[in-house]
Structures are given as C-alpha cells and as structure tokens.
Residue frames as a rotation matrix with the C-alpha (Angstrom) as fourth column:
UNK 1
0.128 -0.588 0.799 -35.31
0.841 0.491 0.226 17.32
-0.526 0.643 0.557 -9.98
UNK 2
0.175 -0.090 0.981 -33.65
0.864 -0.464 -0.196 20.01
0.472 0.881 -0.004 -12.10
UNK 3
0.989 0.128 -0.081 -33.26
0.151 -0.817 0.557 22.53
0.005 -0.563 -0.827 -9.22
UNK 4
0.436 -0.874 0.216 -29.97
-0.297 -0.366 -0.882 24.36
0.850 0.320 -0.419 -9.01
UNK 5
0.951 -0.264 -0.158 -27.26
0.232 0.277 0.933 23.19
-0.203 -0.924 0.325 -6.55
UNK 6
0.633 -0.764 -0.128 -23.71
-0.768 -0.640 0.025 24.26
-0.101 0.082 -0.991 -5.96
UNK 7
0.835 -0.519 -0.183 -20.89
0.427 0.821 -0.379 22.21
0.347 0.238 0.907 -7.32
UNK 8
0.751 -0.639 -0.169 -17.60
-0.189 -0.452 0.872 22.61
-0.633 -0.623 -0.460 -5.46
UNK 9
0.817 -0.533 0.221 -14.82
0.389 0.226 -0.893 23.33
0.426 0.816 0.392 -7.92
UNK 10
0.067 -0.853 -0.517 -11.16
0.948 -0.108 0.300 24.09
-0.312 -0.510 0.802 -7.11
UNK 11
0.530 0.153 -0.834 -10.48
0.141 -0.986 -0.092 27.82
-0.836 -0.069 -0.544 -7.21
UNK 12
-0.486 -0.816 -0.312 -7.80
-0.217 -0.234 0.948 27.44
-0.847 0.528 -0.064 -9.86
UNK 13
-0.637 0.419 0.647 -10.32
0.756 0.504 0.418 25.76
-0.151 0.755 -0.638 -12.16
UNK 14
0.470 0.843 -0.260 -12.86
0.783 -0.535 -0.319 28.53
-0.408 -0.053 -0.911 -11.52
UNK 15
0.219 -0.509 -0.833 -10.14
-0.127 -0.861 0.493 31.13
-0.967 -0.002 -0.253 -12.19
UNK 16
-0.783 -0.524 0.335 -9.04
0.217 0.276 0.937 29.45
-0.583 0.806 -0.102 -15.47
UNK 17
-0.342 0.729 0.593 -12.56
0.937 0.222 0.268 29.53
0.064 0.648 -0.759 -16.85
UNK 18
0.573 0.550 -0.607 -13.43
0.610 -0.782 -0.133 32.94
-0.547 -0.294 -0.784 -15.44
UNK 19
-0.287 -0.780 -0.556 -10.33
0.008 -0.582 0.813 34.35
-0.958 0.229 0.173 -17.34
UNK 20
-0.920 -0.007 0.392 -12.07
0.375 0.271 0.886 33.16
-0.112 0.962 -0.247 -20.50
UNK 21
-0.710 0.703 0.033 -15.34
-0.700 -0.710 0.076 34.77
0.077 0.031 0.997 -19.51
UNK 22
-0.220 0.581 -0.783 -16.92
-0.103 0.785 0.611 31.43
0.970 0.215 -0.113 -18.72
UNK 23
-0.204 0.186 0.961 -18.93
-0.977 -0.098 -0.189 30.98
0.059 -0.978 0.202 -15.48
UNK 24
-0.760 -0.310 -0.572 -18.22
-0.375 0.927 -0.006 27.31
0.532 0.210 -0.821 -14.98
UNK 25
-0.891 0.418 0.178 -20.69
0.064 0.505 -0.861 26.64
-0.450 -0.755 -0.476 -12.19
UNK 26
-0.037 0.936 -0.349 -23.63
-0.522 -0.316 -0.792 28.04
-0.852 0.153 0.500 -14.23
UNK 27
-0.084 -0.090 -0.992 -22.42
-0.989 0.126 0.073 26.28
0.118 0.988 -0.100 -17.35
UNK 28
-0.904 -0.428 -0.003 -21.92
-0.422 0.892 -0.162 22.88
0.072 -0.145 -0.987 -15.74
UNK 29
0.230 0.967 0.108 -24.64
-0.961 0.243 -0.131 20.28
-0.153 -0.073 0.986 -16.13
UNK 30
-0.488 -0.313 0.814 -24.92
-0.259 0.943 0.208 16.45
-0.833 -0.110 -0.542 -16.03
UNK 31
-0.954 0.131 -0.271 -26.88
-0.263 0.072 0.962 16.78
0.145 0.989 -0.034 -19.30
UNK 32
-0.161 0.987 -0.031 -30.47
-0.912 -0.137 0.387 15.93
0.378 0.090 0.921 -20.02
UNK 33
0.218 0.184 -0.958 -30.07
0.022 0.981 0.193 12.25
0.976 -0.063 0.210 -19.20
UNK 34
-0.724 -0.530 -0.442 -28.35
0.470 0.091 -0.878 13.12
0.505 -0.843 0.183 -15.91
UNK 35
-0.778 0.510 0.368 -31.20
-0.616 -0.734 -0.285 15.48
0.124 -0.448 0.885 -15.09
UNK 36
0.139 0.897 -0.420 -33.79
-0.684 0.393 0.614 12.86
0.716 0.202 0.668 -15.76
UNK 37
0.243 -0.119 -0.963 -31.98
0.428 0.904 -0.004 10.42
0.871 -0.411 0.271 -13.51
UNK 38
0.935 0.220 0.277 -31.41
-0.091 -0.606 0.790 13.14
0.342 -0.765 -0.546 -10.91
UNK 39
0.254 -0.941 -0.223 -27.59
0.902 0.314 -0.297 12.90
0.350 -0.125 0.928 -10.98
UNK 40
0.993 -0.002 0.119 -26.07
-0.051 -0.911 0.409 15.50
0.108 -0.412 -0.905 -8.74
UNK 41
0.176 -0.984 0.012 -22.46
0.583 0.094 -0.807 16.53
0.793 0.149 0.590 -8.97
UNK 42
0.905 0.167 -0.390 -21.22
0.424 -0.363 0.829 17.61
-0.003 -0.917 -0.400 -5.49
UNK 43
0.426 -0.851 -0.306 -17.54
-0.257 -0.438 0.862 18.12
-0.867 -0.289 -0.405 -6.10
UNK 44
0.911 -0.105 0.399 -15.54
0.407 0.388 -0.827 18.40
-0.068 0.916 0.396 -9.34
UNK 45
0.397 -0.880 -0.261 -11.76
-0.706 -0.475 0.526 18.59
-0.587 -0.025 -0.809 -9.94
UNK 46
0.271 -0.381 -0.884 -9.44
-0.835 0.363 -0.413 16.81
0.479 0.850 -0.220 -12.34
UNK 47
-0.705 -0.674 -0.223 -8.27
-0.445 0.665 -0.600 14.51
0.552 -0.323 -0.768 -9.49
UNK 48
-0.875 0.464 -0.136 -11.65
0.414 0.575 -0.706 13.75
-0.249 -0.674 -0.695 -7.89
UNK 49
-0.646 0.760 0.072 -15.25
-0.551 -0.529 0.646 13.99
0.529 0.377 0.760 -8.92
UNK 50
-0.934 0.357 -0.001 -18.07
0.219 0.570 -0.792 13.11
-0.282 -0.740 -0.611 -6.50
UNK 51
-0.599 0.795 -0.100 -21.74
-0.676 -0.434 0.596 12.73
0.430 0.424 0.797 -7.42
UNK 52
-0.752 0.440 0.491 -24.96
-0.134 0.627 -0.768 11.07
-0.645 -0.643 -0.412 -6.22
UNK 53
-0.635 0.647 -0.421 -28.05
-0.532 0.028 0.846 9.50
0.560 0.762 0.327 -7.77
UNK 54
-0.192 0.604 0.773 -31.21
-0.874 0.253 -0.415 8.22
-0.446 -0.756 0.479 -6.16
UNK 55
-0.930 -0.063 0.361 -32.14
0.036 0.965 0.261 4.56
-0.365 0.256 -0.895 -6.58
UNK 56
-0.045 0.994 0.104 -35.81
0.469 0.113 -0.876 5.36
-0.882 0.009 -0.471 -6.90
UNK 57
0.722 0.390 -0.571 -36.79
-0.330 -0.531 -0.780 6.05
-0.608 0.752 -0.255 -10.50
UNK 58
0.123 -0.762 -0.635 -33.62
-0.981 0.005 -0.196 4.28
0.153 0.647 -0.747 -11.71
UNK 59
-0.248 -0.166 0.954 -34.51
-0.522 0.853 0.013 0.64
-0.816 -0.495 -0.299 -11.10
UNK 60
-0.850 0.060 -0.524 -35.04
-0.411 0.548 0.729 -2.44
0.331 0.835 -0.441 -13.30
UNK 61
-0.020 0.956 -0.293 -38.17
-0.448 0.254 0.857 -4.64
0.894 0.148 0.423 -13.19
UNK 62
0.071 -0.012 -0.997 -36.98
0.615 0.788 0.035 -6.47
0.786 -0.615 0.064 -10.08
UNK 63
0.936 0.352 0.031 -36.79
0.222 -0.654 0.724 -3.22
0.275 -0.670 -0.690 -8.09
UNK 64
0.307 -0.906 -0.291 -32.98
0.760 0.049 0.648 -3.11
-0.573 -0.420 0.704 -8.03
UNK 65
0.286 -0.361 -0.888 -30.84
-0.380 -0.893 0.241 -0.22
-0.880 0.268 -0.393 -9.14
UNK 66
0.971 0.141 0.192 -30.48
0.120 0.406 -0.906 -0.69
-0.206 0.903 0.377 -12.93
UNK 67
0.240 -0.964 0.112 -27.01
0.727 0.255 0.637 -1.44
-0.643 -0.072 0.762 -14.09
UNK 68
-0.032 -0.147 0.989 -27.41
0.876 -0.481 -0.043 1.08
0.482 0.864 0.144 -16.91
UNK 69
0.899 0.295 0.325 -28.14
0.103 -0.861 0.497 3.75
0.426 -0.413 -0.805 -14.31
UNK 70
0.607 -0.779 -0.156 -24.81
0.293 0.037 0.956 2.91
-0.739 -0.626 0.250 -12.53
UNK 71
-0.102 -0.692 0.715 -23.17
0.969 0.095 0.229 3.24
-0.226 0.716 0.661 -15.94
UNK 72
0.461 0.315 0.830 -24.71
0.543 -0.840 0.018 6.67
0.702 0.442 -0.558 -16.52
UNK 73
0.993 -0.113 -0.021 -23.49
-0.050 -0.590 0.806 7.85
-0.104 -0.800 -0.591 -13.15
UNK 74
0.352 -0.921 0.168 -20.03
0.555 0.350 0.754 6.40
-0.753 -0.172 0.635 -13.75
UNK 75
-0.078 -0.392 0.917 -19.67
0.990 -0.140 0.025 7.88
0.118 0.909 0.399 -17.25
UNK 76
0.768 0.425 0.480 -20.96
0.353 -0.905 0.237 11.25
0.535 -0.013 -0.845 -16.05
UNK 77
0.878 -0.470 -0.094 -18.37
-0.070 -0.319 0.945 11.48
-0.474 -0.823 -0.313 -13.21
UNK 78
0.110 -0.890 0.443 -15.49
0.689 0.390 0.611 10.16
-0.716 0.238 0.656 -15.31
UNK 79
0.182 -0.009 0.983 -16.27
0.923 -0.344 -0.174 12.48
0.339 0.939 -0.054 -18.15
UNK 80
0.958 0.194 0.211 -16.40
0.104 -0.921 0.375 15.53
0.267 -0.338 -0.903 -15.89
UNK 81
0.572 -0.818 -0.058 -12.92
0.111 0.007 0.994 14.64
-0.813 -0.575 0.095 -14.56
UNK 82
-0.055 -0.607 0.793 -11.58
0.902 0.310 0.300 14.14
-0.428 0.732 0.530 -18.01
UNK 83
0.547 0.340 0.765 -13.13
0.666 -0.731 -0.152 17.40
0.507 0.592 -0.626 -19.19
UNK 84
0.989 -0.141 0.042 -11.54
-0.137 -0.784 0.605 19.30
-0.052 -0.605 -0.795 -16.34
UNK 85
0.267 -0.940 0.211 -8.17
0.401 0.307 0.863 17.60
-0.876 -0.146 0.459 -16.85
UNK 86
-0.006 -0.230 0.973 -8.25
1.000 0.015 0.009 18.54
-0.016 0.973 0.229 -20.59
UNK 87
-0.549 -0.140 -0.824 -9.14
0.343 -0.937 -0.070 22.16
-0.762 -0.321 0.563 -19.73
UNK 88
0.254 0.779 -0.574 -10.87
-0.163 -0.550 -0.819 24.62
-0.953 0.302 -0.013 -21.96
UNK 89
-0.253 -0.476 -0.842 -8.84
-0.901 -0.202 0.384 23.62
-0.353 0.856 -0.378 -25.06
UNK 90
-0.952 -0.090 -0.293 -10.10
-0.183 0.934 0.308 19.98
0.246 0.347 -0.905 -25.12
UNK 91
0.139 0.977 0.160 -13.37
-0.974 0.106 0.199 18.14
0.177 -0.184 0.967 -25.17
UNK 92
-0.734 -0.365 0.573 -13.69
-0.533 0.832 -0.154 14.73
-0.420 -0.418 -0.805 -23.51
UNK 93
0.212 0.771 -0.601 -15.43
-0.928 0.351 0.124 11.95
0.306 0.531 0.790 -25.45
UNK 94
0.152 -0.039 0.988 -16.00
-0.647 0.752 0.129 8.54
-0.747 -0.659 0.089 -23.84
UNK 95
-0.053 -0.173 -0.984 -14.54
-0.920 0.391 -0.019 5.68
0.388 0.904 -0.179 -25.84
UNK 96
-0.370 -0.082 -0.925 -14.58
0.066 0.991 -0.114 2.80
0.927 -0.103 -0.361 -23.37
UNK 97
-0.131 0.371 0.919 -16.72
-0.960 -0.280 -0.024 2.05
0.248 -0.885 0.393 -20.32
UNK 98
-0.356 -0.057 -0.933 -16.50
0.053 0.995 -0.080 -1.09
0.933 -0.078 -0.351 -18.21
UNK 99
-0.080 0.430 0.899 -18.78
-0.915 -0.389 0.105 -1.74
0.395 -0.815 0.425 -15.25
UNK 100
-0.646 -0.040 -0.762 -18.72
0.204 0.953 -0.223 -4.52
0.736 -0.299 -0.607 -12.69
UNK 101
0.092 0.808 0.583 -21.85
-0.656 -0.391 0.646 -4.73
0.749 -0.441 0.494 -10.58
UNK 102
-0.761 -0.627 -0.168 -21.20
-0.272 0.542 -0.795 -6.12
0.590 -0.559 -0.583 -7.13
UNK 103
-0.787 0.554 -0.272 -24.48
0.535 0.393 -0.748 -5.95
-0.307 -0.734 -0.606 -5.21
UNK 104
-0.266 0.799 0.540 -28.06
0.658 -0.259 0.707 -4.91
0.704 0.543 -0.457 -5.70
UNK 105
-0.947 0.023 -0.319 -29.56
0.226 -0.657 -0.719 -1.84
-0.227 -0.754 0.617 -4.10
UNK 106
-0.332 0.925 0.182 -33.32
0.925 0.282 0.255 -1.21
0.185 0.253 -0.950 -3.63
UNK 107
0.780 0.624 0.052 -33.61
0.580 -0.751 0.315 2.21
0.235 -0.216 -0.948 -2.10
UNK 108
0.507 -0.521 -0.687 -31.72
0.474 -0.497 0.727 5.26
-0.720 -0.694 -0.005 -0.99
UNK 109
0.849 -0.352 -0.393 -28.98
-0.511 -0.733 -0.448 7.26
-0.130 0.582 -0.803 -2.60
UNK 110
0.615 -0.763 0.196 -25.78
0.766 0.638 0.080 5.94
-0.186 0.101 0.977 -4.32
UNK 111
0.748 -0.463 -0.475 -22.59
-0.339 -0.882 0.328 7.89
-0.570 -0.084 -0.817 -4.36
UNK 112
0.780 -0.521 0.347 -19.93
0.615 0.535 -0.580 7.71
0.117 0.665 0.737 -7.02
UNK 113
0.601 -0.693 -0.398 -16.31
-0.253 -0.638 0.727 8.82
-0.758 -0.336 -0.559 -6.71
UNK 114
0.900 -0.352 0.256 -14.15
0.374 0.323 -0.869 9.14
0.223 0.879 0.422 -9.83
UNK 115
0.525 -0.825 -0.212 -10.36
-0.286 -0.405 0.869 9.23
-0.802 -0.395 -0.448 -9.51
UNK 116
0.591 -0.329 -0.737 -7.77
-0.798 -0.107 -0.593 9.21
0.116 0.938 -0.326 -12.33
UNK 117
0.721 -0.480 0.499 -5.88
0.305 0.867 0.393 6.13
-0.622 -0.132 0.772 -13.31
UNK 118
-0.367 -0.803 0.470 -4.16
0.867 -0.113 0.485 7.88
-0.336 0.585 0.738 -16.27
UNK 119
0.721 0.502 -0.478 -4.24
0.287 -0.844 -0.453 11.53
-0.631 0.189 -0.752 -17.35
UNK 120
-0.300 -0.844 0.444 -2.39
0.775 0.056 0.629 12.05
-0.556 0.533 0.638 -20.62
UNK 121
-0.776 -0.098 -0.622 -2.42
-0.197 -0.900 0.388 14.49
-0.598 0.424 0.680 -23.47
UNK 122
-0.659 0.538 -0.525 -4.87
-0.641 -0.038 0.766 12.61
0.393 0.842 0.370 -25.66
UNK 123
0.022 0.739 -0.673 -6.63
0.130 0.665 0.735 10.20
0.991 -0.104 -0.081 -23.25
UNK 124
-0.593 -0.148 0.792 -7.82
-0.749 -0.260 -0.610 10.16
0.296 -0.954 0.043 -19.64
UNK 125
-0.212 0.409 -0.888 -8.86
0.165 0.910 0.380 7.05
0.963 -0.066 -0.261 -17.72
UNK 126
-0.402 0.191 0.895 -10.88
-0.848 -0.447 -0.285 7.24
0.345 -0.874 0.342 -14.50
UNK 127
-0.731 0.291 -0.617 -11.93
0.437 0.895 -0.095 4.58
0.524 -0.339 -0.781 -12.00
UNK 128
-0.326 0.744 0.583 -15.41
-0.723 -0.593 0.353 5.18
0.609 -0.307 0.732 -10.58
UNK 129
-0.886 0.086 -0.455 -16.47
0.345 0.777 -0.526 3.49
0.309 -0.623 -0.718 -7.34
UNK 130
-0.244 0.895 0.373 -20.20
-0.547 -0.444 0.710 3.62
0.801 -0.031 0.598 -6.58
UNK 131
-0.921 -0.077 -0.381 -21.29
0.267 0.587 -0.764 2.83
0.283 -0.806 -0.520 -3.06
UNK 132
0.108 0.992 -0.069 -24.67
0.537 0.001 0.844 2.65
0.837 -0.128 -0.532 -1.18
UNK 133
0.495 0.251 0.832 -25.66
-0.386 -0.794 0.469 4.56
0.779 -0.553 -0.296 1.94
UNK 134
0.965 -0.191 0.182 -23.87
-0.075 0.463 0.883 1.97
-0.253 -0.866 0.432 4.13
UNK 135
0.267 -0.910 -0.317 -20.60
-0.885 -0.362 0.292 2.61
-0.380 0.203 -0.902 2.17
UNK 136
0.054 -0.209 0.976 -20.84
0.122 0.972 0.202 -0.86
-0.991 0.108 0.078 0.55
UNK 137
-0.720 -0.450 -0.529 -19.49
-0.447 -0.282 0.849 -1.09
-0.531 0.848 0.002 -2.99
UNK 138
0.322 0.926 0.198 -22.28
-0.175 0.264 -0.948 -1.43
-0.930 0.271 0.247 -5.55
UNK 139
0.920 -0.024 0.391 -20.31
0.385 0.239 -0.891 -1.01
-0.072 0.971 0.229 -8.78
UNK 140
0.043 -0.934 -0.355 -16.76
0.117 -0.348 0.930 -0.49
-0.992 -0.082 0.095 -9.97
UNK 141
0.885 0.262 0.386 -16.35
0.416 -0.069 -0.907 1.17
-0.211 0.963 -0.170 -13.39
UNK 142
-0.296 -0.932 -0.211 -13.47
0.442 -0.330 0.834 2.32
-0.847 0.153 0.509 -15.57
UNK 143
0.833 0.538 0.126 -13.99
0.386 -0.403 -0.830 4.99
-0.396 0.740 -0.543 -18.20
UNK 144
-0.398 -0.916 0.044 -11.50
0.656 -0.251 0.712 6.08
-0.641 0.312 0.701 -20.83
UNK 145
0.727 0.600 -0.334 -12.08
0.256 -0.689 -0.679 9.42
-0.637 0.408 -0.654 -22.65
UNK 146
-0.048 -0.642 0.765 -10.41
0.985 -0.156 -0.069 10.69
0.163 0.751 0.640 -25.81
UNK 147
0.167 0.012 -0.986 -9.33
0.418 -0.907 0.060 14.28
-0.893 -0.422 -0.156 -25.37
UNK 148
0.073 -0.034 0.997 -10.02
0.995 -0.067 -0.075 16.07
0.069 0.997 0.029 -28.65
UNK 149
-0.917 -0.387 -0.092 -9.12
0.387 -0.922 0.020 19.62
-0.093 -0.018 0.996 -29.54
UNK 150
-0.008 0.918 -0.396 -12.08
0.536 -0.330 -0.777 21.98
-0.844 -0.218 -0.490 -28.96
UNK 151
-0.105 0.075 0.992 -13.35
0.978 -0.171 0.116 23.64
0.178 0.983 -0.055 -32.12
C-alpha cells in the first residue's frame, strides 16, 4: 500500500499541466482515504478513468465488499474524470453520488471504469461500472461533480 505506480495519462493532458510547471503524475493521488483502501488509478483521461481496489481490507462484517468501499472507488474515479475535464482552471467537487449494488464479492480485485454521461462548463456527470475478476458487474454508480473556478 502507498507505493508508487504509473498512471497512464493522455499526452495532451500531460503537456497541458507541464506547460504550467505541474508534474501531473507525481501530483496525482487517490487521497488519504484512497491510499488506506489501496485504490489504484491505472488510466486517467477526461473520457475514461480506470482503477482497481482489493476486496480484502474493504469488507463489511459478513465478509462481502462493503458498499461504502464501492462508493469510494466510484467517487474517486468519477472525480478524477471531472477534474481532468475541467482542466487546471477548475476544481471538481462531488455533489451527488448514487450507487446500485448488484452482487456481493468476497475476494480478489474489483475494477472500476468511469465514463462521462455529461461534460459541461459547470457540471460533469460520470457513470462508473465496477466489476469483479470474472467481469461480472458488482456496482453501477453515477457521480455528478460541480466544476468550480480554481482559486
């Protein structure tokens, strides 16, 4: 947990941030909560964000993946997409998260893929599909972020 791994960003996104003197890969993080839950972002672009999270350590008392853990993964991935959509002049703030849990998972790794439903000037909405290692849908989430001007 907490070790460095490479996130795949589109070159134009890296170039945009590099022009501002910002090293996006070293700056990027799933945050302290994401680190504690071992969320790993594998790929990040405004039109697709992919990440994983282990089931182990993120379960409820019955030994199943905790619904709140799925929500953390979903909000992390959707927020990253919204942040990249907004660019360096905006910050993304989650204002609505809806999660439907389809099946329980007891072990392994879950993978989330966030894709945009709407990308506007002041809001961005992403659908996040979380699947297990057999590619069975575990959770479907929708996140809407407010895009505020960066200070």
